[in-house]
Structures are given as C-alpha cells and as structure tokens.
N, C-alpha and C positions, 0 to 999 in steps of 0.2 A: 552394492555388488556382493553377491554371496561368495564366500571363500570355498574353494574346492577341497574335498578330502582326497588324499592320495592313497598310497599303499599303507599297510599296517606299520606301526612303529617298530623299529628294529634296534634302537639304541638304549632301551631301558635296562636290559640285562645282557650279560655276556653269554655267548653261545656255549652249549655243553656238548655232550657226545653227539655226533652227527649220525644220521641215518646211513647205514652202510649198504642197504639194499631195499628195493621196493618189495614189500610183503605181498605175495600173490594171494588172491582169495583162496582160502582153504575151507574145507567142510569141517564143521564142528565134530568132535569126537562122538561116537555112539554112546548110548546109555551105559553107565557102569552097572555092576551087578548088585546094586542096592536092593535090599529086600523090600517086599511090600510093607512089612511092619515098620521098617525104618523110614520109608517114604511117608507113611501115615503120620509117624511122630514128627517128621520134619514139617509136613503140611500143617499140623496142629500148632507147632511152635511158630512157624512163619505167620500163620493167621493171627495167633495171639499177639505177636510182636506188632503186626500191622494195626490191629485194633487198638493196642495200647498207644502206639505212636500217634494214630489218628485222634484218639480221645484226648491225649495231652495237648496236641496242637489245637484242637477245637477249643479247649478250655482257655488256651493262651499261654505262649511260651516266653513272653517278654522277661519274666522274672529269672529265666535261666541265662540271660545274657550277662557277660562279665561286667562288674560294677567298677572295678578299679582300673584306671587308665594305664595303658602302656607308656613307659618313659621314653618317648621319642622313637626313633628308628630302632627296632628290636629284632635280632635274629631269633628265629623260632625253630626248635627241633621238631622234625616231622619224619615219621617212618612211612614207607609205602610198600604195600603188598600187592603183587600183580593179580589181575583178573584175566584168565585165559579165555573164558567163554562167556558170552552174553546170556545164554540160556542156562538156567539152573539145572536142567535135566539133560543137557547135551543134545537137544533137538537140533537137527541140521538147519542151517540158514536157508531162508527162502531165496532160491536162485533168481527169482524175478525182482527181488528188492534192489533198489539202486545203491544200497549201503552194504559195506562189508565191515564187520566188526574187527578192529585192529587189536583191541585189548583195553584194559583199564587198570586203575589203581584204587586201593582202599587206603586212605590216609589215617594215621593215628598220631596223636600228639598229646603230651601232658600239659601243654600250654593252654590255659583256659580261654584265651582270646582267639585261638585258631578254630574257627567254626562259623556257621551262619553265612557261608559264601553265597552271594546272591547275584553276582555279575562276573563275567569272565571275558577276557580277550587274550588271544595268543600273539606272541611276538617272536622275532628271530626265526621265522619259518617253522614255528611250533616248538622250538627249544626253550623259549621263555614264555612267561605268562604274567599278566596283571589281573588282579581280581579285587573285589570289594566285598565287605560283609555288611549285614544289616545291623551290626552293632557300631558302625561308623569307622571302619578301618580299611586301609589298603593292604593288599597281600601281593608280594612279588616273589618270583623264584624261577627255577629252571626245571624242565622235565628231561629225564634221561631215557634213552631208547635202546632197544636191542633188535636190530633188523626191522625197524618200523613199529615195534610194539613198545608201549610205555613200560618201563621197568623200574623207575624210581624218580625221586624228587630231590633237589639240592638247593642250597643257598636261599632258603625261605626267610623273608623279612616282612615285618608288619609295622605300620605306623598309623597314627590317627589321621583321618581326613580333616584337613584344616579349612576353616571358613575365611571370609574376607579380612578379618582382623588377626589372622594367624592362630585362632583358637579352634579347638576341635568342634566340628559341626554338631556332634551329638550334644554338646553343652547348650546349644540353642534349639534343641528339639528336632534337629534335622539329621540325626545319626542313623535313621532307618533307611539305609541306601538300598535300593532295589534294582538298579540298572546301571550299566556302564557301557560307554562307547569310547574307543581309543583311535585316534588318527595321527597322522604325522604332525599335525599342528596343535592338537589339544586333546584333553580327556574331558568327558562329559559324564556327570552322575545324576541320576534321578532319585530323589528322596521323597518319603511320605511321612505324614505325621499331622500336626495341627495345621500346617500349611505345606502343601505339596509343591515341588519345584524342581529346577535343574540348576546345577552348578557347573561351571567351566573352569578348567585348569590349563593355563597356557603361559609359556611353552611347556612341552612335556619333559624336558630335561629336569633331572632332580625332582621327579614327580612326587615322590613320597614326602618331600619336605615343602612342597609348594602350596601356598594358600589359594583357594578358589574364589571365584566371583559368582554371585547369583544372577542368573539370566532372567529377563522379563518373560513371563509365560502368560497365556490366557487365564482368565479367572476360572474357567471351567476346569483347568488343571489344578489350580490352587485349591479349589473347593471339592476335589475328588474325595470320596469317603475314606476314612482311615482304614488301611488294609486293602484299599482298592486303587492305589496310586499307580505311577508310571512303572510298569514292570519291564518295559523294553525301550531302549534307545538304540537306534541304528543310523549311521551316517550313509546317505545316498552315495553310491559309488560314482566315480568319473564315468561320463557317458550317459547318465540318466538325466532327464529333464530337470530334476531337482538336485543335481550334484552340488554339494556344499551345504545342504540342509540336513536336518535331523528328522527322522521318523520316530515319534513318541507314541507308545501304545499303553493304555491302561489295562489293568488286570481283567476287568469285566465291566459290564454295563450295569450301573446302579438301578436302572429301571426294570431290569429283568427281561429285556427284549432280545437277549442273546446277540447283541451287537456291541462289542467293546469299542469305546471311543478312541480315536487316534488323531494325531495332528502332524502336519508338516511344519516344523519350526524353521523359519528362515528370517532374513532381514525383511521387516514389514509384517503385515498381519499373518497370524498362523492360519493354515488351511486345514479344514476338517475332513476326515474320512472315517470309516468304520472297519472293524474286523469281525467277521461272522464267527460266532461261537456255537459249537455243536457238542452233543453227547456229554454235557455238563463239564466240559473242559474249560479252564481259565488260561489266559495268557501268562506265561512265565518269563519268557525272554525272546529276543529276535536278533538275527544277524544277517547281513547281506552275504551271499556266497560270492566267491571270486568271479563266478560266471554272471553275476548280476541279479539273480533272483533272490527273494527274501525267504529266509528260513525261520519259521515260527516254532518255538518250544512251548508246549502246552502241558498243563498239569491238572490232574484230577485227584481228589481225596475223598474217601468214604470210610465210614467206621467199619464196614464189613470187608471191603476190598483193599483197603490201604491206599498206597500211592500208585498212580498210573502216570505215564508220560506219552506224549505224542509229538511227532515232528511233521509239519506241513510245509510245502514249498509253494510260494506265491510268485507267479510270473512278474518280472520287473515291469513289464508294459502295463500291468493292471493297477499299478500303484499311482494314483492321481487324486486330486481333490474330489470329494463327493463319492468316491468308490466305496464299495463294500468288498473287502478283501477276503478271498477264499482260495483254497488250493488243495492239491492232492496230498493225501497222507502218505508219507514215505517210511514211517516207523511208528509202531504203537507197542507199548510194553507195560507190564504191571509187576509189582514187587514180588508177588507170589511165584511167578514163573521166570523172572528175569533179574539180572543184577542191576537194579535201580533203587533209588530212594526218592527223596523229595528234590527232583531235578529242577534247578532254578536258573542255571546259567548255560548259555550256548555260544559257541564261537566257531568261526570257519577261517581256514587259512590254506595256502598252498605250500607244500613242503618243497625241499630242494630238488625233488624229482618231478615237480609239476603236478602232483596229485592233490586234489582237494580233500582236506581232512576236516571233519566235524568233531568238535570236542564239547562234551556236556559235563557239568559239575553239579553236585548236590549241596543243598543247605540242610545241615543236620539239626538246625534249631537248637544247638547246644544241648542235645538230649542224648543220653547213653543208649537209648533204644534205636537210634538212627545212625546212619553211616555217612562218612565223608567220602564220596566217590568221584572219580574222574574217568570218563568213558570216551573212547575215540572210535570213529568209523571213517572209512575212506569212501568217497563218492565215485561210483563207477563211471 
C-alpha cells in the first residue's frame, strides 16, 4: 500500500514574523532617469558577467565547492538585501500574467559552505525553509517579511547530509544532491554522480541529524549520465491517482530527442513517462501547486545570453504513465533584463491568508560572479 503525503512539514523550524497584510498587486515603478550612456555601460557589464559565468560553468565548477567539512550542525551568518522589482529596468508587469512579483532577497555570507543551493521546500506557511546543496549539505532557516514582501533571513543552520551509516553522503560520492521533496512523513533527496539515486529520511523530526536510507530505483535512473541526473522530485498530492508516490524527473534526454525521462516511483515497479523539452531549456526542479497542478522550473544557459529561466504549469490530470508532459509557460526571464541567476530550486505553499506563493532560489556554483537569490511571486 502506498503511503499518502499530506500537507507541508510545519515543525522543522519555529515561526518568524507573520504576514501582517496581503500585498495587493502593484505596478512596477517607471523607468528612472538613467542616462543612455549609463545604460550602455550596464548592458556591457551585465553581458560580460553573463559570458564569464557561463564560461566558468561550462568548464566545470566542482573545484569551487568547499573541501573541508562542517563540524556537525553549524549556525551560518547570512545577510539579506531586498529586491523590490523583478525587472532591471522598471518595466511594468504584464497584467495578463498569472504571477505577481512579491519581492526577493540577495543573500551574502562569508561562510564558504553557504552556496550551491539546488533544492528548496517552504515550511510553516512560508516562514521557514529547508534546502539542500550540491556539495552535500542541508540548509534550514526562517524568512522574515514586511507586509508580504521578503525582507530578511534568520536562524540559518547547515549540516552534512548523512547516509545509512551516519557518515556524510558526499564521502561515498553521493554528495551532488540536485533535488528535494519534503512531506509530513519523510524527506527525499535525489543525488547524481557515479551512481544516481534517491535517499529517504524518515521521520522528519531532527532532520538535519538524521541518517538516510537509499531507496531502490530503476537501473535507468542509476545509469543516468553524470550531470544529467534527477533534477526534480515531487510528491503527488492527496486526491491524485498516485497520491503517496514520487514523480522523479531527469534534467534532459541523453538521446537528444527533447524528451526528458521521468518516473513515478511507488511500491512496486516504477512507471515511466516523459517531459517535453523546448527552446533548449533543461529541467531544473518541480513542485506540485496546492491546487494540484505541477509547476516545472526550467533553465537555459548560453555563452552569449547567460542564464534564462522558465516556469511551466502542467495540469494534474495529464500526469500518468506513458504521458508526454507539456504545459503553458507562465513566466520566462533572462539575466540581462531580470533579477535572476542560475535558478535551481522551486517551491509552492499557501500562506496564512490562503494565497498560493511560489518561491525560487538560485545555485551560485560557489562563484563570485554569480548571486544567491530568493524570489517570490503570488499566483493570482
């Protein structure tokens, strides 16, 4: 019998400042009086930074990951600077879009381990969060708000993700964690490397000190190419035909047919399906909306254009064995015109006012030319 996943976890962190009011959709401020010459200089600097970041990432960024392990559960000092507008040029939001930008944060920390965030889930109605890094660490903390807008971060702690014997997973070559799902009953992590797989941590109390167990997965997952592992894990919500199962999605199709492989992981044989890839985008993460549909985060990287991100909404009724998943684009952005970076994690929750909030977070690859960003939108 499959176990059902219930509501998001709420007991991992204590609640922080509460939303005092629902932020009404507001129009972005008009363009400032920036001169044409200043805009040209900004454009050249942004393009150069994008090219540099893309080039470094293409070469390979593993050597930038921290080598020295954290000594157990460790408080991490983090500063947060608010982002007021999603557009870099103050362009008004598209009134037809289903998303309203609430705000964002730029994180800065002198701690070398704070970076490379690759998976995210919100807790405590958006006041808490749990994340993982591709260097093999948990991250937990609280978000602070001002009338619905993110204004800060507090109580950040990190710890090594532990394997079955209580040793860090990265010591066994499984520290490149790319996906996270969190339920009332368990946490699930997808990792890639010599052998790709999924680890489960149950129960979720004292999560950052709890060793995980490796789950049996199909050989097709184990043999996914390095760098093309499971980028997304999402638990089917209550009410779906596969409630209690996991949807696992790889980054891209190794055959180049623009169909990313995906699996429904449940008790018994895994069931296969595909996700259609378009416009050179790869899968970066996924999360089920409280309404039941699937939200896909996609990423594109080029030497000339830098990073791009896209959000697609997949109807829940379309997710079944043998399906080819596709859906409407509800957001598309690029680094030159928008406040984005290498966006790797996506989460969805309902706040205490019943509003669906979407949160995205970036993986800075531990590089100084990239930024650690957290962005939030509300779904109309």
